[in-house]
C-alpha positions as CSV (number, residue, x, y, z in Angstrom):
1,X,-19.1,-1.8,22.8
2,X,-23.2,-1.6,23.8
3,X,-25.7,-1.4,21.4
4,X,-28.1,1.9,21.3
5,X,-31.2,2.7,19.5
6,X,-32.2,6.2,20.3
7,X,-35.7,6.8,19.7
8,X,-37.8,10.5,18.8
9,X,-40.5,12.0,17.1
10,X,-39.8,12.3,13.5
11,X,-39.9,16.1,13.2
12,X,-37.3,16.5,15.9
13,X,-34.7,14.0,14.0
14,X,-32.7,16.7,12.4
15,X,-32.3,18.5,15.5
16,X,-31.5,14.9,17.5
17,X,-29.0,13.9,14.9
18,X,-26.9,17.4,15.8
19,X,-27.1,16.7,19.1
20,X,-26.0,13.7,18.9
21,X,-23.1,14.7,16.8
22,X,-21.7,17.0,19.4
23,X,-21.9,14.6,21.8
24,X,-19.5,12.3,19.4
25,X,-19.8,9.1,21.1
26,X,-22.2,7.1,18.5
27,X,-21.1,5.0,15.9
28,X,-23.9,4.9,13.5
29,X,-25.7,1.7,11.7
30,X,-28.0,3.0,8.9
31,X,-31.5,1.3,9.0
32,X,-32.0,2.2,5.5
33,X,-29.9,3.3,2.3
34,X,-29.6,7.1,2.9
35,X,-31.4,8.5,0.1
36,X,-32.4,12.4,-0.8
37,X,-31.6,15.3,-3.1
38,X,-28.9,17.3,-0.6
39,X,-27.2,13.7,-0.4
40,X,-26.9,13.0,-3.8
41,X,-25.9,17.1,-4.1
42,X,-22.7,16.7,-2.0
43,X,-21.5,13.5,-3.2
44,X,-21.4,15.3,-6.8
45,X,-19.5,18.3,-4.9
46,X,-17.4,16.1,-2.9
47,X,-16.3,14.2,-6.2
48,X,-15.6,17.5,-8.0
49,X,-13.6,18.6,-4.8
50,X,-11.7,15.2,-5.0
51,X,-10.4,16.2,-8.8
52,X,-9.6,19.2,-8.1
53,X,-7.4,18.1,-5.1
54,X,-6.3,15.2,-7.3
55,X,-4.9,17.8,-10.3
56,X,-3.3,20.5,-7.9
57,X,-1.8,18.0,-5.4
58,X,-0.3,15.7,-8.5
59,X,3.9,15.6,-9.0
60,X,3.5,17.7,-11.9
61,X,2.1,20.7,-9.6
62,X,4.9,20.5,-7.2
63,X,6.6,23.4,-8.4
64,X,6.1,26.9,-6.6
65,X,3.2,28.6,-7.7
66,X,5.0,32.3,-6.3
67,X,1.9,32.5,-3.8
68,X,1.1,31.9,-0.4
69,X,-1.7,29.7,0.3
70,X,-5.1,31.5,0.2
71,X,-7.5,32.3,3.3
72,X,-10.4,32.2,1.6
73,X,-12.4,31.1,-1.9
74,X,-15.3,32.7,-2.3
75,X,-16.7,31.1,-5.2
76,X,-15.3,27.6,-5.2
77,X,-17.3,26.0,-8.0
78,X,-16.1,29.1,-10.8
79,X,-12.7,27.9,-9.8
80,X,-12.9,24.2,-9.6
81,X,-14.6,24.6,-13.2
82,X,-11.7,26.4,-14.5
83,X,-9.0,24.0,-13.1
84,X,-11.2,21.1,-14.5
85,X,-11.3,22.5,-17.7
86,X,-7.8,23.8,-18.1
87,X,-7.1,19.8,-17.1
88,X,-9.0,18.7,-19.9
89,X,-7.2,20.6,-22.1
90,X,-3.9,19.7,-21.2
91,X,-5.3,15.9,-21.2
92,X,-6.5,16.4,-24.9
93,X,-3.4,17.9,-25.8
94,X,-1.3,14.6,-24.0
95,X,-3.6,12.6,-26.2
96,X,-3.1,14.5,-29.5
97,X,0.5,14.6,-28.8
98,X,0.7,11.0,-28.0
99,X,-0.9,10.4,-31.9
100,X,1.5,13.0,-33.4
101,X,4.5,11.1,-32.0
102,X,3.2,7.8,-33.2
103,X,2.4,9.3,-36.6
104,X,5.9,11.1,-37.3
105,X,7.7,7.5,-35.9
106,X,5.5,6.0,-38.6
107,X,6.5,8.5,-41.3
108,X,10.0,9.4,-40.5
109,X,11.4,6.4,-42.9
110,X,9.3,8.0,-46.0
111,X,10.9,11.3,-45.4
112,X,9.7,15.0,-45.7
113,X,6.7,15.7,-48.1
114,X,3.7,17.4,-48.9
115,X,0.5,15.6,-49.0
116,X,-1.4,18.6,-50.9
117,X,1.0,18.7,-53.4
118,X,0.5,14.8,-54.3
119,X,-3.1,15.7,-54.4
120,X,-2.4,18.9,-56.8
121,X,-0.8,16.6,-59.4
122,X,-4.0,14.3,-59.8
123,X,-5.6,17.4,-61.4
124,X,-2.8,17.2,-64.1
125,X,-3.3,13.3,-64.2
126,X,0.2,12.1,-62.4
127,X,-0.9,10.0,-60.1
128,X,1.7,9.1,-57.1
129,X,1.2,6.3,-54.6
130,X,3.0,5.2,-51.7
131,X,3.6,1.1,-51.4
132,X,5.2,-1.4,-49.3
133,X,6.4,-4.1,-51.8
134,X,8.3,-7.2,-51.1
135,X,12.1,-7.1,-52.1
136,X,11.3,-10.1,-54.2
137,X,8.3,-8.8,-55.8
138,X,9.7,-5.5,-56.6
139,X,9.9,-6.6,-60.6
140,X,6.1,-7.4,-61.0
141,X,5.5,-3.7,-61.0
142,X,4.1,-3.1,-64.5
143,X,6.1,-1.8,-67.5
144,X,5.2,2.3,-67.4
145,X,5.0,2.7,-64.0
146,X,8.1,4.6,-62.1
147,X,9.4,3.2,-59.2
148,X,11.1,5.1,-56.4
149,X,12.6,3.7,-54.0
150,X,12.4,5.9,-50.7
151,X,15.4,5.4,-48.0
152,X,17.5,2.1,-47.8
153,X,15.7,1.1,-44.9
154,X,13.7,-2.2,-45.3
155,X,10.7,-3.0,-43.2
156,X,10.6,-6.9,-42.4
157,X,11.5,-7.6,-46.1
158,X,9.5,-4.9,-47.4
159,X,10.8,-1.6,-49.9
160,X,9.0,1.8,-49.1
161,X,8.3,2.7,-52.6
162,X,6.9,5.5,-54.5
163,X,4.9,4.5,-57.6
164,X,4.2,7.1,-60.3
165,X,2.2,6.6,-63.3
166,X,-0.4,8.6,-65.6
167,X,-3.1,6.5,-65.1
168,X,-4.5,5.5,-61.7
169,X,-2.2,3.0,-59.8
170,X,-3.7,-0.3,-58.2
171,X,-1.4,-3.1,-57.0
172,X,-1.7,-5.9,-55.1
173,X,0.7,-4.7,-52.3
174,X,0.4,-2.8,-49.2
175,X,-0.6,0.6,-49.9
176,X,0.2,3.4,-47.5
177,X,-2.5,6.2,-47.1
178,X,-1.1,9.8,-47.3
179,X,-1.0,11.5,-44.2
180,X,-3.2,14.2,-43.7
181,X,0.4,16.7,-43.4
182,X,3.8,16.9,-44.3
183,X,6.7,15.7,-41.9
184,X,7.8,19.0,-41.0
185,X,4.0,20.5,-40.2
186,X,3.7,17.5,-37.7
187,X,7.1,18.2,-36.4
188,X,6.1,22.1,-36.0
189,X,2.9,21.0,-34.7
190,X,4.1,19.0,-32.0
191,X,6.3,21.6,-30.8
192,X,3.4,23.8,-30.7
193,X,1.5,21.1,-28.7
194,X,4.4,20.9,-26.0
195,X,4.3,24.7,-25.8
196,X,0.7,25.0,-25.4
197,X,0.7,22.4,-22.7
198,X,3.7,24.0,-20.9
199,X,1.6,27.6,-21.2
200,X,-1.3,25.7,-19.5
201,X,0.3,23.8,-17.0
202,X,2.0,27.3,-16.0
203,X,-1.3,28.5,-15.4
204,X,-2.8,25.6,-13.4
205,X,0.2,25.5,-10.7
206,X,-0.8,29.2,-9.9
207,X,-4.4,27.7,-8.6
208,X,-2.6,25.6,-6.1
209,X,-2.1,28.3,-3.5
210,X,-6.2,27.4,-2.9
211,X,-5.0,23.7,-2.7
212,X,-6.0,24.0,1.2
213,X,-9.0,25.7,1.0
214,X,-10.4,23.1,-1.3
215,X,-9.5,20.2,1.2
216,X,-11.1,22.4,4.0
217,X,-14.2,22.5,2.1
218,X,-14.1,19.2,1.3
219,X,-13.7,18.0,4.7
220,X,-16.9,19.9,5.5
221,X,-18.9,18.9,2.7
222,X,-17.3,15.0,4.3
223,X,-18.8,16.3,7.4
224,X,-22.0,17.6,5.9
225,X,-22.6,14.0,4.0
226,X,-22.3,12.3,7.2
227,X,-25.1,14.7,9.0
228,X,-27.5,14.1,6.2
229,X,-26.7,10.6,6.2
230,X,-27.4,10.0,9.6
231,X,-30.7,11.8,8.8
232,X,-32.0,10.0,6.1
233,X,-30.3,6.8,7.2
234,X,-33.1,6.6,10.2
235,X,-35.4,4.0,10.6
236,X,-38.9,5.2,10.7
237,X,-42.6,3.6,11.9
238,X,-45.1,6.1,11.4
239,X,-44.2,9.4,13.5
240,X,-41.5,8.0,15.1
241,X,-38.0,7.8,14.3
242,X,-35.1,6.1,15.3
243,X,-31.4,5.8,15.2
244,X,-29.1,3.1,15.7
245,X,-26.1,2.6,16.3
246,X,-22.8,1.5,18.9
247,X,-21.1,3.2,22.1
248,X,-18.2,2.4,24.4
249,X,-19.7,0.7,27.2
250,X,-18.2,3.8,29.1
251,X,-20.1,6.5,27.4
252,X,-23.5,4.9,27.9
253,X,-24.3,6.4,31.5
254,X,-23.4,10.0,29.5
255,X,-25.9,9.0,26.6
256,X,-28.6,8.1,28.9
257,X,-28.0,11.3,30.7
258,X,-28.7,13.1,27.5
259,X,-31.5,11.1,26.6
260,X,-33.4,12.6,29.6
261,X,-32.8,15.8,29.5
262,X,-34.0,15.5,26.1
263,X,-36.8,13.7,26.5
264,X,-35.2,11.1,24.2
265,X,-36.6,7.1,23.9
266,X,-33.5,4.9,24.4
267,X,-32.9,1.5,24.5
268,X,-29.5,-0.4,25.5
269,X,-28.4,-3.9,25.0
270,X,-25.5,-6.2,24.2
271,X,-24.8,-6.7,20.4
272,X,-26.2,-10.0,19.0
273,X,-23.9,-12.5,17.2
274,X,-25.3,-11.2,13.8
275,X,-24.6,-7.6,14.6
276,X,-21.5,-5.6,12.8
277,X,-20.0,-4.1,15.8
278,X,-17.1,-1.7,15.1
279,X,-13.5,-2.3,16.6
280,X,-12.4,0.2,19.2
281,X,-8.8,-0.7,20.5
282,X,-7.8,1.0,23.7
283,X,-4.6,0.2,25.2
284,X,-1.6,1.8,27.0
285,X,0.5,4.7,25.4
286,X,3.4,2.4,25.7
287,X,1.7,0.2,23.3
288,X,-0.2,2.1,21.2
289,X,2.9,3.7,19.6
290,X,2.4,0.2,17.5
291,X,-1.0,1.7,15.9
292,X,0.6,3.7,12.8
293,X,1.5,0.6,11.4
294,X,-1.5,-1.2,11.6
295,X,-2.8,2.6,9.7
296,X,-0.2,1.9,7.7
297,X,-1.4,-1.7,6.2
298,X,-4.9,-0.6,6.9
299,X,-6.2,-3.2,9.2
300,X,-8.6,-3.8,12.0
301,X,-9.3,-7.0,14.1
302,X,-12.7,-8.3,14.2
303,X,-14.7,-7.0,17.2
304,X,-14.5,-10.5,18.9
305,X,-11.0,-11.2,17.9
306,X,-7.8,-10.8,19.9
307,X,-5.8,-7.3,19.8
308,X,-2.5,-8.4,19.2
309,X,-0.6,-4.6,19.4
310,X,1.6,-5.9,22.5
311,X,2.8,-8.8,20.3
312,X,3.4,-7.0,17.2
313,X,5.1,-4.3,18.8
314,X,7.6,-6.8,20.7
315,X,8.4,-9.0,17.8
316,X,8.5,-6.4,14.8
317,X,10.9,-4.5,16.8
318,X,12.9,-7.7,16.8
319,X,12.8,-8.5,13.3
320,X,13.0,-4.8,12.3
321,X,16.5,-5.3,14.6
322,X,17.4,-8.3,12.7
323,X,16.7,-7.7,9.3
324,X,18.2,-4.4,9.6
325,X,21.1,-6.4,10.8
326,X,23.5,-3.3,11.5
327,X,24.5,-0.9,13.8
328,X,25.4,1.6,11.2
329,X,22.2,1.6,9.5
330,X,20.2,1.8,12.9
331,X,22.1,4.8,13.8
332,X,21.0,6.6,10.5
333,X,17.4,5.9,11.1
334,X,17.9,7.3,14.7
335,X,19.4,10.3,13.6
336,X,16.6,10.5,10.7
337,X,13.7,10.1,13.3
338,X,15.7,12.6,15.6
339,X,16.1,15.4,12.8
340,X,12.1,14.4,11.8
341,X,10.8,14.9,15.6
342,X,12.7,18.1,16.2
343,X,11.5,19.9,12.8
344,X,7.8,18.2,12.2
345,X,7.4,17.3,16.3
346,X,5.4,20.5,16.9
347,X,3.3,20.2,13.9
348,X,2.0,16.7,14.7
349,X,-0.7,15.9,17.7
350,X,0.5,11.6,17.9
351,X,4.5,11.5,18.1
352,X,3.8,7.6,17.8
353,X,5.5,7.1,14.7
354,X,8.7,8.8,16.2
355,X,8.7,7.0,19.2
356,X,7.9,4.0,17.3
357,X,10.9,4.5,15.1
358,X,13.3,5.2,18.0
359,X,12.8,1.4,19.3
360,X,13.0,0.3,15.6
361,X,16.6,1.9,15.2
362,X,17.6,0.7,18.9
363,X,17.1,-2.8,18.3
364,X,18.6,-2.4,14.8
365,X,21.9,-0.8,16.6
366,X,21.2,-3.8,19.7
367,X,21.8,-6.5,16.7
368,X,24.6,-4.9,15.2
369,X,26.3,-5.1,18.3
370,X,25.9,-7.9,18.7
371,X,27.0,-9.4,15.7
372,X,29.5,-6.6,14.7
373,X,28.2,-5.2,12.1
374,X,28.7,-1.5,11.6
375,X,27.9,-0.6,7.7
376,X,28.8,-3.9,6.9
377,X,31.2,-6.4,8.5
378,X,34.5,-7.5,6.9
379,X,36.2,-4.1,6.6
380,X,35.7,-4.1,10.2
381,X,37.2,-7.7,10.8
382,X,39.8,-7.4,13.9
383,X,38.7,-4.3,14.7
384,X,35.5,-4.3,15.8
385,X,34.5,-7.3,17.7
386,X,30.6,-8.7,18.3
387,X,29.7,-8.8,22.0
388,X,28.2,-12.0,20.9
389,X,30.5,-14.1,18.8
390,X,28.0,-16.9,18.1
391,X,25.7,-15.1,16.1
392,X,28.5,-14.5,13.3
393,X,28.0,-18.2,12.5
394,X,25.0,-19.0,10.3
395,X,24.0,-22.0,11.8
396,X,23.5,-20.7,14.9
397,X,21.3,-17.3,13.4
398,X,19.7,-19.9,11.3
399,X,19.0,-21.9,14.5
400,X,17.7,-18.6,16.2
401,X,15.2,-17.9,13.8
402,X,13.6,-21.5,13.7
403,X,13.4,-20.8,17.8
404,X,11.9,-17.4,17.2
405,X,9.4,-18.7,14.9
406,X,8.1,-21.6,17.6
407,X,8.2,-18.8,20.2
408,X,6.0,-16.6,18.7
409,X,3.4,-18.8,17.1
410,X,3.2,-20.5,20.5
411,X,2.5,-17.4,21.8
412,X,-0.7,-17.0,19.9
413,X,-1.8,-20.9,20.1
414,X,-1.3,-19.9,24.7
415,X,-3.0,-16.7,23.9
416,X,-6.1,-18.6,22.7
417,X,-5.9,-21.5,24.8
418,X,-6.1,-18.8,27.7
419,X,-9.1,-17.3,26.5
420,X,-10.6,-20.7,25.9
421,X,-10.2,-21.8,29.4
422,X,-12.0,-23.3,31.3
423,X,-13.4,-24.8,28.2
424,X,-11.7,-27.9,27.3
425,X,-11.4,-26.7,23.4
426,X,-8.3,-24.7,25.3
427,X,-6.3,-28.5,25.3
428,X,-6.4,-27.9,21.3
429,X,-4.2,-25.0,21.6
430,X,-2.0,-26.7,23.9
431,X,-1.5,-29.3,21.6
432,X,-0.8,-27.5,18.3
433,X,1.9,-25.4,20.8
434,X,3.6,-29.0,21.5
435,X,3.7,-29.7,17.1
436,X,5.3,-26.4,17.1
437,X,8.0,-27.1,19.2
438,X,8.5,-30.7,17.5
439,X,8.8,-28.7,14.2
440,X,11.1,-26.8,15.4
441,X,13.4,-29.4,16.3
442,X,12.5,-31.0,13.1
443,X,13.5,-28.1,11.3
444,X,17.2,-27.9,12.8
445,X,17.9,-31.7,11.5
446,X,16.2,-31.3,8.0
447,X,17.8,-28.2,7.3
448,X,20.8,-27.7,10.3
449,X,21.5,-31.4,10.5
450,X,21.9,-31.3,13.8
451,X,21.0,-33.7,16.9
452,X,16.9,-34.9,16.9
453,X,16.4,-35.7,20.4
454,X,14.0,-39.0,20.5
455,X,11.9,-37.5,23.3
456,X,10.4,-34.9,20.7
457,X,8.6,-37.7,19.1
458,X,6.4,-37.1,22.1
459,X,5.9,-33.8,21.3
460,X,4.1,-34.9,18.0
461,X,2.4,-37.5,19.8
462,X,0.5,-35.9,22.3
463,X,0.2,-33.2,20.5
464,X,-1.8,-34.8,17.7
465,X,-4.0,-36.5,20.2
466,X,-4.9,-32.9,21.9
467,X,-6.1,-32.1,18.2
468,X,-7.5,-35.4,17.5
469,X,-10.1,-35.0,20.6
470,X,-10.7,-31.4,21.4
471,X,-10.0,-29.6,17.8
472,X,-14.0,-29.2,18.1
473,X,-16.0,-27.6,20.4
474,X,-19.0,-30.5,20.1
475,X,-19.7,-32.8,23.0
476,X,-20.3,-35.7,20.6
477,X,-16.7,-38.0,20.4
478,X,-17.1,-39.2,17.0
479,X,-17.6,-35.8,15.5
480,X,-15.1,-34.1,17.4
481,X,-12.4,-36.7,16.7
482,X,-13.7,-36.1,12.8
483,X,-12.8,-32.7,13.4
484,X,-9.7,-33.2,14.4
485,X,-8.4,-35.3,11.8
486,X,-9.4,-32.5,9.7
487,X,-7.6,-30.3,11.6
488,X,-4.6,-32.7,11.9
489,X,-4.7,-33.2,8.0
490,X,-5.5,-29.2,7.5
491,X,-3.0,-27.4,9.5
492,X,0.1,-30.6,10.5
493,X,2.5,-29.5,7.5
494,X,1.7,-26.0,7.9
495,X,2.8,-25.9,11.3
496,X,6.4,-26.8,10.5
497,X,6.6,-24.8,7.4
498,X,5.7,-21.8,9.5
499,X,8.3,-22.4,11.7
500,X,10.7,-22.7,8.9
501,X,9.2,-19.7,7.3
502,X,10.9,-17.4,9.8
503,X,14.3,-18.4,8.1
504,X,14.0,-15.3,6.1
505,X,15.1,-13.0,9.2
506,X,18.1,-15.0,8.4
507,X,18.3,-14.8,4.8
508,X,17.3,-11.0,4.4
509,X,19.8,-9.8,7.1
510,X,22.6,-11.7,5.4
511,X,21.6,-10.1,2.3
512,X,21.9,-6.6,3.7
513,X,25.3,-7.3,5.5
514,X,26.4,-8.8,2.4
515,X,25.7,-5.8,0.4
516,X,27.4,-3.9,2.9
517,X,30.6,-5.7,2.3
518,X,30.8,-5.9,-1.3
519,X,30.2,-2.0,-1.8
520,X,32.9,-1.8,0.8
521,X,35.1,-3.6,-0.9
522,X,34.7,-2.4,-4.1
523,X,35.2,1.0,-2.4
524,X,39.0,0.0,-0.8
525,X,40.0,-1.7,-4.3
526,X,39.3,1.8,-5.7
527,X,41.0,3.4,-2.9
528,X,41.9,7.3,-2.0
529,X,45.1,7.6,-3.9
530,X,43.7,10.8,-5.5
531,X,41.0,13.1,-5.8
532,X,39.4,11.5,-8.2
533,X,39.7,8.2,-6.9
534,X,38.9,9.4,-3.8
535,X,35.5,11.0,-4.7
536,X,34.5,7.4,-6.9
537,X,35.1,5.7,-3.7
538,X,33.2,7.8,-1.6
539,X,30.6,7.2,-4.5
540,X,30.5,3.8,-4.4
541,X,29.9,3.6,-0.6
542,X,27.4,6.5,-0.5
543,X,25.3,4.6,-3.5
544,X,25.3,1.3,-1.8
545,X,24.9,1.7,1.7
546,X,22.3,4.3,0.7
547,X,20.4,1.6,-1.1
548,X,20.6,-0.6,1.5
549,X,18.9,2.3,3.5
550,X,16.2,2.6,1.5
551,X,15.7,-1.1,0.8
552,X,15.8,-1.6,4.9
553,X,12.6,-0.6,5.9
554,X,10.5,-2.1,2.5
555,X,12.5,-5.6,3.3
556,X,10.6,-5.2,7.2
557,X,7.7,-3.9,5.5
558,X,7.4,-7.0,3.3
559,X,8.8,-9.9,5.7
560,X,8.6,-8.6,9.3
561,X,4.7,-7.5,9.0
562,X,3.9,-10.6,7.5
563,X,5.3,-12.5,9.9
564,X,2.8,-10.8,12.5
565,X,-0.4,-10.5,10.0
566,X,-0.2,-13.6,8.1
567,X,2.2,-16.6,10.0
568,X,1.4,-15.4,13.8
569,X,-2.4,-14.3,13.0
570,X,-3.6,-17.2,11.4
571,X,-2.3,-19.3,14.5
572,X,-4.3,-16.8,16.9
573,X,-7.2,-16.8,14.4
574,X,-7.3,-13.4,13.6
575,X,-8.6,-12.5,10.5
576,X,-8.5,-9.2,10.4
577,X,-12.3,-8.5,9.3
578,X,-13.2,-5.9,11.3
579,X,-13.8,-2.1,11.0
580,X,-12.7,1.1,12.7
581,X,-15.4,2.7,15.5
582,X,-15.9,6.0,13.6
583,X,-18.3,8.1,16.0
584,X,-20.6,10.3,14.8
585,X,-18.9,13.5,15.7
586,X,-18.3,17.1,14.9
587,X,-15.0,17.8,13.5
């Protein structure tokens, strides 16, 4: 990236911003907070449109309105206000219904009565009050007051009673204030409330045919807001205005030519350490297929951080295969991807997600073939043999997971070491690599009970010395050693636990296979003896394997992505504090 300043006369600011937008290469960095009546108005309009879009795209609006999407919307503000008014009425009715339901539940134990009739009795000097009286104090009610118990239910030791007297009643018990209406009227009002909400939602659903138009209007306003922010965010000095931003290095010549033809002043320099530089990642197409994952988890590496796209693609594919762990499930994912590509491929310009899932599915199929897992293992025991029988031994798979962890994290440190060359600080990462492999052998000893070669101690010793002396870039040996001691104290144990954490690949994969085998066993026990048992058997298999297929991608997202984004990146010193390069451009 190059930092660029475009210098123009203040009166040419709008024209300059328009031309820069048509060029579409400059990521703008505002020199002041953009303010103005036009910006405030656009913010208000976009907020209104977002509310309307949220309402019309909500799940309860999914039913068909029977109308085709509108091609034009002349007065969007009028329609938007109508939609918001209907939604406000629905919300009000929903709140009223919740309160009414609560009152119905409260008064159902008391039965149905007319509160107005009780009020009319006061005019005839007949007083009726409702009390909740402790059952052991019911005898404390004074003589001359008629006690009518209501219902047989007790509420935490309290009796519901109606007290009737010729005089005003005031007793030291919990009195129930009369409701505004009787139970029958409450239920009638609730039914009316539900019917009105249904009618309003049906009316609101008819406006969904404007949804696409609202989205396009909001997108247009967002671009307009970006334009006005670019103008009002310019720096100024007297009659001079300047716009600052960042462009890719290979777009500088194009920008300079445009500056000359438009008579702009232009200043190009390298970004400083204090600049907030956007990140633009360019990879070959076969590596870029991993980009949908980064978009899904919304992470961007910092401008000066390493781009881990290649290693993310390689290891996430391997992790997907190990976590799904079944050739049958992999085939299902492959079939779903083929179907989605056939149906949606022509509508989507970026097919990276399809290619990525082709790779993921094939990895799951390969791992299933290696382990002999096809919708489970036990039901095909002796029929389908694993291509690599050693992977049916849990200890071997656990050892493989530790190996994957040490290899994965070692790549992170060796990558950092390569970047640091020719600085001696690269030796620190070599040291951490040795410590990681020592942790691999230690994990095999402590968890698997395997032999611990005495030579492994040299990995820890040499690795610790390299970290101790080369962890700090300072040329002062004493300061460097102090920094190294801190690094060892803080990360030595973490390096071991990070290697061990890769055992999650074994645990989740084992759980997937075990779950499949359990449902297969249940289905086998039911059998196909008759129509009913056949139906139950198919239902068990469908539910069991369907649940596994649904949970599989979630496990990859939780565990496979975590091992890349957290464990690997912490060792590669990638903090994901960057933000994407978004050039100022026309849509």
